[in-house]
C-alpha positions as CSV (number, residue, x, y, z in Angstrom):
1,M,-2.5,24.6,30.5
2,K,-6.1,23.7,29.5
3,K,-5.8,26.1,26.6
4,L,-2.6,24.5,25.4
5,S,-4.1,21.1,25.6
6,F,-7.1,22.2,23.6
7,V,-4.9,23.9,20.9
8,V,-2.8,20.7,20.6
9,A,-6.0,18.5,20.3
10,A,-7.5,20.8,17.8
11,G,-4.3,20.8,15.7
12,L,-4.1,16.9,15.8
13,M,-7.8,16.7,14.8
14,S,-7.3,19.1,11.8
15,L,-4.1,17.1,10.8
16,A,-6.2,13.8,10.9
17,A,-8.8,15.4,8.7
18,C,-6.3,16.1,6.0
19,T,-5.5,12.4,5.6
20,N,-9.0,11.2,4.6
21,N,-8.8,8.9,1.6
22,T,-11.4,8.2,-1.0
23,P,-12.9,4.7,-1.2
24,A,-10.8,4.2,-4.5
25,E,-7.6,5.2,-2.7
26,N,-8.5,2.9,0.2
27,S,-9.1,0.0,-2.2
28,A,-5.9,0.6,-4.0
29,E,-4.0,0.7,-0.8
30,N,-5.6,-2.6,0.1
31,V,-4.6,-4.1,-3.3
32,A,-1.0,-2.9,-2.7
33,E,-0.9,-4.5,0.7
34,S,-2.4,-7.8,-0.5
35,L,0.3,-7.9,-3.3
36,D,2.9,-7.4,-0.8
37,N,1.6,-10.1,1.5
38,A,1.4,-12.5,-1.5
39,A,5.0,-11.6,-2.4
40,D,6.1,-12.3,1.1
41,N,4.4,-15.8,1.0
42,L,6.2,-16.5,-2.3
43,E,9.6,-15.5,-0.7
44,A,8.8,-17.9,2.2
45,S,8.0,-20.6,-0.3
46,A,11.3,-19.9,-2.1
47,D,13.1,-20.3,1.2
48,N,11.5,-23.8,1.5
49,A,12.1,-24.8,-2.2
50,T,13.9,-28.1,-2.7
51,N,15.9,-27.1,-5.7
52,E,17.5,-23.9,-7.0
53,S,15.4,-23.4,-10.2
54,T,12.2,-23.5,-8.2
55,E,13.7,-21.1,-5.6
56,A,14.8,-18.7,-8.4
57,A,11.3,-18.9,-10.0
58,L,9.6,-18.1,-6.8
59,E,11.9,-15.2,-5.9
60,N,11.4,-13.8,-9.4
61,A,7.6,-14.0,-9.0
62,A,7.9,-12.3,-5.5
63,D,10.1,-9.5,-6.9
64,N,7.5,-9.0,-9.7
65,M,4.7,-8.9,-7.1
66,H,6.6,-6.4,-5.0
67,S,7.0,-4.2,-8.0
68,A,3.3,-4.3,-8.9
69,A,2.5,-3.3,-5.2
70,D,4.9,-0.4,-5.5
71,N,3.3,0.7,-8.7
72,V,-0.2,0.6,-7.1
73,Q,1.1,2.5,-4.1
74,E,2.8,5.1,-6.3
75,A,-0.5,5.6,-8.2
76,V,-2.2,6.3,-4.9
77,D,0.6,8.6,-3.7
78,N,0.5,10.6,-7.0
79,G,-3.2,10.9,-7.0
80,A,-3.8,8.9,-10.2
81,V,-6.3,6.6,-8.4
82,A,-8.4,9.6,-7.1
83,A,-8.2,11.3,-10.6
84,N,-9.2,8.1,-12.3
85,A,-12.1,7.6,-10.0
86,S,-13.5,11.1,-10.5
87,N,-13.1,10.8,-14.3
88,A,-15.1,7.7,-14.3
89,M,-18.2,9.5,-12.9
């Protein structure tokens, strides 16, 4: 039983080691998360808007911000951020 626990622990540790991000990837993920949070705030503001045109403008801004966050996250997922960081050196 102890051997099985050791093997499982070693497997989990090696899996965790595979997910190390570069500082550029971490920064990009933080930017994407910040954009999503800002978009959520815009959506909340749209819900509290007093007229339809203001609500529509805030919802459009929130949609655009969510799209920007998705684009940043896709760049991280596709390795573009790490590649650009290594090319800058």
